[in-house]
N, C-alpha and C positions, 0 to 999 in steps of 0.2 A: 362396125369397130374395127379400124385399122389401125396397127403400132409402125408409123412412122419414123424412116430413121430420120430424115430431114428436122432441125430447128425451126418449128413457126413462126419465129417470133422475130425479130432482130432485139441486142443489149441492150441499144439504145431507147425500147419501147416500155421496161422495165425499171421503173422505179418504185414501186411498193412492193415486199415476196412475204409471206405467211406460210411460213412452217408447221404443219401438223403433225407431232407425234401423239396418241393418244395411249397410250400402254404404259408399261411401268416402269422404275427409275432406272435399275441396267441398260433396255432398250432406249431411254431418254440419253443415258452417259453416252451409250454407243454412237448416236447420232451428235453429239456436240464436231465431232470433225467436220459437216455438212455446212454448220453454222457459220466456220473460219471459211470455208471454200467460198459459200456461197459469199462472205463477203469478200475475201478474194476478185470473185469473178466482176461484182457488183461492187465498189467501192462506194461510191455515190448511193448505195439504192438504202432506200427505209424497209430495214430489217425484223420482222415478227416473230414472234413462235404461239402455241395455239398447245398445250398440256394440259392435262387432269390437276388438279390439287396436292395426288398423291406427288406429283415429278417438277412442284413449282421450283423451290429450292436446286434445281439441278439448275437450271436457266438463268434464275437470279443474279444478277451480275456479270453476265457472260459479257463479254466486251466487243465481240460481233452483234449481238442483238442488240435493238433500239426499242423494244417494247415486250414483254410478253404478258399471252393472256391467258386467265387460268378459268377452267370451269371445273364443277362440283357433278361424276358421277354418281347418278340415285344409287346405283350398288353399293355404296361406302361406303352408304347413310347416315352423312352427313345433317340431311336434314329431313324430317319423321314423315312428310308425305314426296311419292315418289315425281308428282305435280311438280309442288317446289321446285325441284331439282331442275325439271325439265323447264318450269320456267325461266330461272334462273341463266338455267346454260341460253335458250331464248333471247336472253338481254345481251351474253355478251358476243352471241352470232352475231346481233343488231349492230354493237356495238363496230363489231370486225369488219360487217358489211359499210358501215359509214366509212370508216380508211381507204376504198376502194383500191383495195390490193389489184394490181396486174397480174400477176403469178404466184399460185399458193399450191404446196408441195406437200404431199401426202406418203410420208417417209415408212415403209413398214416393208417386210420381204416378201408380204403377201398380201395377197386381197383382203382390206378388209372394211364390208359393210361401214361401220361406224365410224372411220374415218373416212372414209368415201363422200359421208353425206357431211362433214363435216367440212370439207375441200371443196364442197359444192354448194356448201349454205355461204360461202365466203363472198361469191358472188365476183372471185375472181374470171378474168377475161381467159387466162389459158390457166387450166389446173390440170398438175400432172400425178402422177399412180398408176402405183402394179394393174396390169391389165385385167379386170375379170373373169371366170371361167366358172364353167357349170350353172350351176344352177345363181350364181353370183350374177351373170350376163344382166338381167336385169337392171343393172345397178351400174350400167357402164356409160348412162350422161352424167355421170359424177365427175367423171374426168373426161377430155378431153384430149388432152398428149398422156399415151399409153406406155409405160416400160414391161418391158413378159419378163418375169418372173426367174433367178439363176437359180437352172439343176443341177448345180453342184454344190457343195456345203463350202463356203468362203465365212472367213468371220463375219461378225453384225455389224461393224464399221463398216466394212467394201459392200455389202452389202445394200446398208443406209446409202451410201457413194454413189452406188449401182444406179437407184433413184437421180442422183442429178447425173450422170457422164449422161442421160438421156434429152438432157438440156445441154451439153456442152461445159458441163461443169465440174471440175474436179481436185485434186492440193497431191500436192507430194507426200508431206510431212505429214502426215495423220495422227492428231494426238486428241485426246481426251482433254475436256477443258471442265472442273469445277472451283468455280470461284468461291476461294474462302477471305471473309473477311475480318478484322483484329478482333474483334467482341468474339469470333468462335476461337481464335488463336489463344485470344488469353483465357476464356474457361479454359480450355483444355490445358492450357499451362497452368492453372489455379488446382484442376483436379488432380492433374498428375501429383506438383507439390507437394498437397496435403497429404496426398496418400503414400510418401516417401519415395518416390519413382522419379529419379534423377535418368539424364543424358548421358552421366560417365559409365553407363553399363548397358549395351543394348535391352529394347525392350518389345516384347511379346504379348501381340493381343491375339486375344483368342473368341470369335463373335458365336458364342450361341445362336444358331439358325437353324430353326425349323419351320416344314413346310409341309405337316404333317396331312395334310388331303390332298398333294402331289406327290408324296412316299419322299417327298425332299425333308429329310432329317437325318441326321447323327446322334446313335445311341452315347447318353448322356455319359454312363460308363467310361467311353472312349475319349471325353473333354476330362473325366476326372483325371483316368491315369498319363495325358498328357499334361495338365497341371504337375500331376504329383513328380513327373519327369523331370519336369522341368525346374520346379524349385529345390528336386533336390541337387540339379546341379548351378543352382543359386544362379539362377537367371530371375531378370525383373518380368512378372507375370500380369498382365489386366485382360479381364474380361469383359465384351460389351455384349448388348442386347437392345434384343427392342423394349420398350417401356412394357407390352402386354408378357411379356414373356419374363420380366424382373423377380417376381414373385419365385416363380420356380427358379430361374437360376441359384438366386442367391440361396434358395434351399440346400442346393446342391453347393456349391462353394462351403457352407458351412460345415458342410461331411467332412471336408478336409484337415479341419483344425487349424488352418494358415490362412492370413491376411491376403490374401487375393483382394484388389480393387475391382468393383462391377460398376460399370460407368452404362447406363442407358440414358437416351432425351428424345424427346420427339419435333427437334431440330434436325434434318438430316445435315447441314451446317456444321452443326454442334459434333457430329456425329464423326463427320468428315474429318474434324480439327483432331478429333482426338487419336482416330485410324493415320493421320499427316506424323503422327510427333514418335509414331511408333518405327521400329526397325522392319518387324515381321508379319504379318497379318493371317488368320488363318481363317479359312470359311469354307462352307459349302458354297458350290455355286449357287448366284446367282444376286441380287441390286447392290449387297453390302459389298462385292469381289469386284464388280465394274466402280465404284466408287473409290475404294483403295487405289485402285491401278490409276482413277482421274488425278488423284493428291501422289501418287507416287510412291508409292508402299511397298513393297517386294509381296506376293502374296503367295502363298501357298492354297490351293483351291481344290476343295475334293468334289470329284463329281461322280453322278450315277448316270443316269440316264441320259443328262442330256451331250451333244455334241460339243466336242472340248474347240473340233475344228469350228466352229461357231463361236461359240459362249467363251471360251477361255477370256482370264484377263489382258488385256491390251499390252502391248507392249512387250519391256526387255525385262530379265529378272525376276521371274516371275514360276513356279512349279505348277502345274497341273498334276494329280495324283487319282487315277482309276483304275480299280481294277474290275468294271464290268456296271451294268446296270443297277447297281445297290452302290451306295456310300460307302454304306456297313461294312462291304469288305476290306475298305480301306482299314486298315488295322491303326491301335494310337501309337505304334511304336514306327509305322511309316511314318508317319506326321512330325513324331520326334525327329525321326534320321532326316527328316525333308529339311526340318528348322536350324538342326547342327549345319548340312550344308548350306543353306542359301546364309548362316551367319559366318561360316567359315571363309566363304567369297565373297565377303563383306569387308571382313577382315580383311584378306587377302587382297582386295581392292584398295584399300583406304593404304 
């Protein structure tokens, strides 16, 4: 296995391109500048993406993409039997092979056997991805154009583009992209109007986001203290969460005896449309943070063990709070002060 510096093909040879990213929502959002870069360098090519069902809405409607392929991971449990999920995945890969892609690219900052397999199974003549090492060297045949992983800590947007730079593809203005449709924006406006939230005053959105198994959470009392402080200042506040957390969060809000609207939806684009209508979005580091950055909402991002150098919200106007490897070291007062500062800067800019 060799990592060559020379690009082993002419651009004129590349008529069909497949980009594969098979991990989580935030990762796929950070990959969207790669799609614009590919379109810029291959304006006439047919460009497709392969993602898992969880992240499908991130790329649906992307103006730089001609087709989206979606598969279900067995571990996500959509199908009762694992073999059913594998069979469905095989059918998707059969469709992809029938397209006869010239170039397939695995976009991850480290070698992933599962992603490498998907790139290899595409049947593309040229297959690009991070070079495997150690015990993964046995999967070297998955790619035939290797990219050495970056050693320094740079943002995930740059790490994604690092893979493309191996084939001479880059872009100056690196913009996140999450296409929203009119239906998404209409439902957002209906929700806000129904709950007496109007655009004459700033709207602050708090996202209850818990991944307990990974140690990514902020104590419930902190959220409640932030809400109480903002309500006392006469701020418009809404709370947003995932459907599986809705009952828990509703119970917390009831303890405050104030009318705080709660929003949850299984639609990522509907979620994003609500966030887009807000002036400040407060969340733990994770997928919702990257969604907010993609729709242009200034974000207060609470970090614990994850490195903000790599995972901070992309773009200007955001604020990262971190006091160590535990987000719970960040106090409610810290968050309220950050919100006030962001609103003051927005007022001054206006």
